[in-house]
C-alpha positions in Angstrom: -0.1 -0.1 0.1 1.4 3.4 -0.7 1.9 6.6 1.3 -1.1 8.3 -0.4 -3.3 5.2 -0.3 -2.8 4.8 3.4 -3.2 8.1 4.2 -6.8 7.8 2.2 -7.6 4.7 4.0 -6.8 6.2 7.4 -8.9 9.6 6.6 -11.9 7.4 5.6 -11.7 5.6 8.7 -11.6 8.8 10.9 -14.3 9.9 9.2 -16.4 6.7 9.7 -15.6 7.0 13.2 -16.7 10.5 13.6 -20.0 9.7 11.7 -20.8 6.8 14.3 -19.9 9.0 17.2 -22.9 11.8 15.5 -25.0 8.7 15.0 -24.6 7.7 18.5 -25.3 10.8 20.1 -28.2 11.7 17.8 -29.6 8.3 18.8 -28.9 8.8 22.5 -30.6 12.7 22.7 -33.6 11.1 20.4 -34.2 8.3 22.6 -34.0 10.3 25.8 -36.6 12.8 24.2 -38.7 10.1 23.3 -38.5 8.9 27.1 -39.5 12.5 28.4 -42.3 13.0 26.0 -43.8 9.5 26.3 -43.6 10.1 30.3 -46.4 12.5 29.5 -48.8 9.9 28.0 -47.6 6.7 29.6 -45.9 7.2 33.0 -43.6 4.8 33.8 -45.0 2.8 37.3 -42.2 2.4 39.7 -42.3 1.8 43.8 -42.5 4.6 46.1 -39.3 5.0 48.1 -40.1 4.9 52.0 -40.0 8.2 53.7 -36.6 9.0 55.2 -36.9 9.9 58.5 -35.2 13.7 59.5 -35.7 16.1 62.2 -37.9 19.0 61.4 -35.9 22.5 59.9 -33.8 24.2 62.7 -35.8 27.4 64.0 -33.5 30.3 62.4 -33.7 34.1 63.4 -34.0 36.3 60.6 -31.3 36.0 58.0 -28.8 38.9 57.9 -25.2 39.1 57.2 -24.9 39.2 61.4 -26.7 35.7 61.6 -25.2 34.2 58.7 -22.7 32.0 61.2 -25.7 31.1 63.7 -27.3 30.1 60.5 -25.0 28.2 59.4 -24.1 26.4 62.5 -27.9 25.7 63.3 -28.2 23.7 59.9 -24.9 21.8 60.3 -26.5 20.5 63.3 -29.5 19.5 62.2 -27.5 17.6 59.1 -25.7 15.6 61.8 -29.2 14.4 63.4 -30.7 13.7 60.3 -27.5 11.3 59.4 -28.1 9.7 62.7 -31.7 9.2 62.0 -31.4 8.2 58.4 -28.6 5.4 59.7 -30.7 4.1 62.3 -33.7 3.6 59.6 -31.0 1.7 57.5 -30.5 4.3 54.5 -26.4 4.5 55.0 -26.6 6.4 51.7 -28.8 9.2 52.8 -26.9 8.9 56.3 -23.4 9.7 54.4 -25.1 12.2 52.4 -26.3 14.0 55.5 -23.1 13.7 57.2 -21.2 15.3 54.7 -23.3 18.5 55.2 -22.6 18.5 58.9 -18.8 19.3 57.6 -17.8 22.2 59.6 -16.5 23.7 56.0 -20.1 23.6 54.9 -22.3 26.6 54.6 -26.0 26.1 54.5 -28.7 29.1 54.8 -31.7 26.1 54.9 -31.1 22.3 54.9 -34.6 19.8 55.4 -33.1 16.3 55.4 -37.2 15.0 55.1 -37.9 13.0 52.1 -36.0 13.9 48.8 -34.5 17.1 51.1 -34.3 20.6 50.7 -31.1 22.5 50.7 -29.6 26.3 50.1 -26.0 26.2 50.5 -23.0 29.6 50.0 -19.9 29.1 48.3 -17.7 32.4 49.3 -18.2 35.0 51.9 -22.0 35.7 51.2 -21.6 38.9 53.6 -19.2 40.7 51.8 -20.5 39.8 48.7 -21.4 42.3 45.7 -22.1 39.9 42.9 -23.9 36.7 43.5 -24.9 33.9 41.5 -28.3 31.9 42.4 -28.2 28.4 40.4 -31.7 26.6 40.7 -31.7 22.9 39.4 -33.9 20.8 37.2 -34.9 17.4 37.5 -33.4 14.6 39.4 -31.8 16.6 42.0 -32.4 15.8 45.8 -30.3 15.6 48.7 -29.4 11.8 47.4 -27.7 13.2 43.9 -26.9 16.6 45.3 -23.3 16.4 44.9 -23.7 16.6 41.1 -25.8 20.3 41.6 -22.8 20.7 44.5 -19.9 20.5 42.1 -21.2 22.6 39.4 -21.8 25.8 41.9 -18.0 25.2 43.1 -16.8 25.2 39.7 -18.5 28.5 39.1 -17.4 30.1 42.1 -13.9 29.2 41.3 -14.1 30.6 38.1 -15.5 33.4 39.8 -12.7 34.2 42.4 -10.2 34.3 39.6 -11.4 37.7 38.4 -12.9 38.8 41.6 -13.0 37.7 45.2 -15.9 39.6 46.3 -18.6 37.0 44.6 -20.5 34.3 46.5 -22.6 31.3 44.5 -25.7 30.4 46.2 -26.9 26.7 45.2 -30.9 26.2 46.2 -32.5 23.2 46.1 -35.5 24.6 47.4 -37.9 22.7 45.8 -39.2 19.0 45.2 -37.5 18.6 41.8 -39.7 16.3 39.0 -37.9 12.9 37.9 -36.7 13.1 34.1 -39.0 10.4 33.1 -42.1 11.2 34.7 -45.3 13.0 34.0 -44.6 16.1 36.4 -41.6 16.9 34.4 -43.4 18.1 31.3 -46.0 20.2 33.4 -45.4 23.2 35.2 -47.0 22.0 38.7 -43.5 21.6 40.7 -42.6 25.0 39.1 -45.9 26.6 40.3 -45.2 25.3 44.0 -41.6 26.3 44.1 -41.7 30.0 42.5 -43.4 31.4 45.4 -40.7 29.9 47.2 -38.1 31.2 45.2 -39.5 34.8 45.2 -39.2 34.6 48.7 -35.3 33.4 49.0 -34.4 36.1 46.5 -36.2 38.6 48.8 -34.5 37.2 52.0 -30.9 37.2 50.2 -31.1 41.4 49.3 -31.7 41.4 52.9 -28.3 39.6 53.6 -26.4 41.5 50.9 -28.1 44.4 50.4 -29.8 46.5 47.7 -26.9 47.5 46.0 -25.3 43.7 45.5 -26.1 42.4 41.9 -27.8 39.0 41.9 -27.8 36.7 38.7 -30.2 33.9 38.4 -29.0 30.6 36.6 -31.5 28.1 35.9 -31.3 24.8 34.3 -33.3 22.5 32.9 -36.5 22.2 34.5 -35.2 24.9 36.8 -35.8 27.1 34.0 -39.2 26.6 34.2 -39.3 27.5 37.9 -37.6 30.5 37.0 -39.9 31.5 34.2 -42.8 31.0 37.0 -41.1 33.6 39.6 -39.6 36.2 37.1 -42.6 38.5 37.3 -41.2 41.5 39.4 -38.2 39.4 40.9 -35.4 41.7 42.1 -32.1 40.3 39.8 -30.1 41.8 37.5 -30.0 38.8 35.0 -31.8 35.7 34.4 -29.8 32.9 32.8 -31.8 29.6 31.3 -29.5 27.1 30.1 -30.6 23.4 28.8 -34.0 24.9 29.2 -37.1 23.0 27.9 -38.9 26.4 27.6 -40.4 28.9 30.1 -43.9 28.6 29.4 -43.7 32.4 27.9 -43.5 32.6 24.6 -41.1 35.3 24.6 -38.6 36.9 27.1 -40.6 39.9 27.1 -43.6 37.5 28.6 -41.8 36.6 31.4 -42.4 40.4 32.5 -39.0 41.0 34.1 -36.3 43.7 34.2 -33.4 41.7 34.4 -31.3 40.8 31.3 -32.6 37.5 29.9 -29.8 35.0 28.8 -30.0 31.5 27.5 -27.7 28.7 26.1 -27.8 25.3 24.9 -24.8 23.0 23.9 -24.6 21.1 20.8 -24.7 18.1 22.3 -27.7 18.4 24.7 -31.0 16.4 23.9 -33.1 18.9 25.6 -33.1 20.3 22.1 -34.9 17.2 20.7 -38.2 17.7 23.1 -40.5 19.2 21.2 -40.9 23.0 22.2 -44.7 23.3 21.8 -47.6 24.1 24.8 -51.0 22.1 24.2 -53.9 21.4 26.6 -53.6 17.1 26.7 -56.3 15.7 29.1 -56.9 19.1 30.7 -53.4 19.6 31.4 -51.2 22.0 29.9 -48.1 20.1 28.4 -44.9 21.6 27.4 -43.5 24.8 27.9 -43.5 27.1 24.5 -40.8 28.8 22.8 -37.4 27.5 22.7 -35.3 29.9 24.7 -32.4 30.0 22.4 -34.7 30.6 19.1 -34.8 33.8 17.5 -38.6 34.0 18.5 -38.0 34.3 22.1 -35.8 37.2 21.9 -33.3 36.2 24.8 -29.5 36.9 24.3 -28.0 33.7 23.5 -24.7 32.8 24.0 -22.1 30.2 23.2 -22.4 27.1 25.3 -19.9 24.5 23.4 -20.1 21.3 22.5 -21.2 19.7 26.1 -24.3 18.0 26.7 -27.1 18.5 29.4 -24.8 18.2 32.3 -22.2 20.0 31.5 -22.8 23.6 31.7 -20.8 24.1 34.7 -17.7 21.4 33.9 -14.6 23.5 34.3 -12.7 24.9 31.4 -15.7 25.0 29.6 -16.8 27.6 26.9 -20.5 27.8 29.2 -18.9 28.3 32.2 -16.5 30.9 31.4 -19.6 32.7 29.7 -21.6 32.1 32.9 -19.0 33.5 35.0 -18.9 36.6 32.8 -22.5 37.2 32.9 -22.3 37.2 36.4 -19.4 39.5 36.8 -21.2 41.9 34.8 -18.8 41.7 31.6 -21.2 41.3 29.2 -19.2 42.5 26.3 -17.0 39.6 26.7 -19.9 36.9 26.5 -18.9 35.1 23.4 -22.5 34.9 21.5 -23.9 31.4 19.4 
């Protein structure tokens, strides 16, 4: 075989492998999208998980910059007690998760170990931060899967502090998220329950950081439905939608927010295959309307690279770099899609 022939064969093999990978990714995205969409009309049956015992949330005084340390200590103590109760119940995985949250290095504004759990964790010096990002998670986020949500918040905080030490990130798991394959993931019920809680949290957060601090709300996947429901009158400077199935609004103006509205989707994100529609199905509104990255929605669309649905906060990624620029107010540096 001559050199030119060998090069041609190698190139053909490389092209073939690339095409196979692309077909695999397209097939995977289509399968996931079909599962999510199909769950609306043919929900999967599964045994409910037994309720995990835990103490009620700690009683806290009103949150201020002065009372933060007391809140952190009270929630760590509550997590430690939740760990002991989960262990006695025989749920050693939850016991380990709760125990890690009781570590002295962790800072929680809220903690509730009951059921799927709730937690609001702070990364950075919140009392002195002038720019704060609040992360709102999507489906399948609970205390049992919290570490992956936490990892994204920690990665964003590291990215922010490279430029500005007076920043903080808040991971807000303040609602019961839907399952990815469930009837609830394609309807707004969970978001409508969560929206008042998110509004109240943002109000309390302003009481801690003061009116001059700049807040950005970063909403992933179903979390963007929550943010869409809460947006009207919400006191934030930027509203960022990543991997979004839609918000329920037909366009950015329909969110009724003074915030700058941003949107992004990675090229390998399966959410692109989910129909961006809103329709009445058996008396229930299914779907969330206009695709936030479409021109019709009217958001500021920024580059998110070639990542998948869970890759927006991956260290070193295009999406994380742009998210940090938005939080820092370096909007002219954000690369557009």
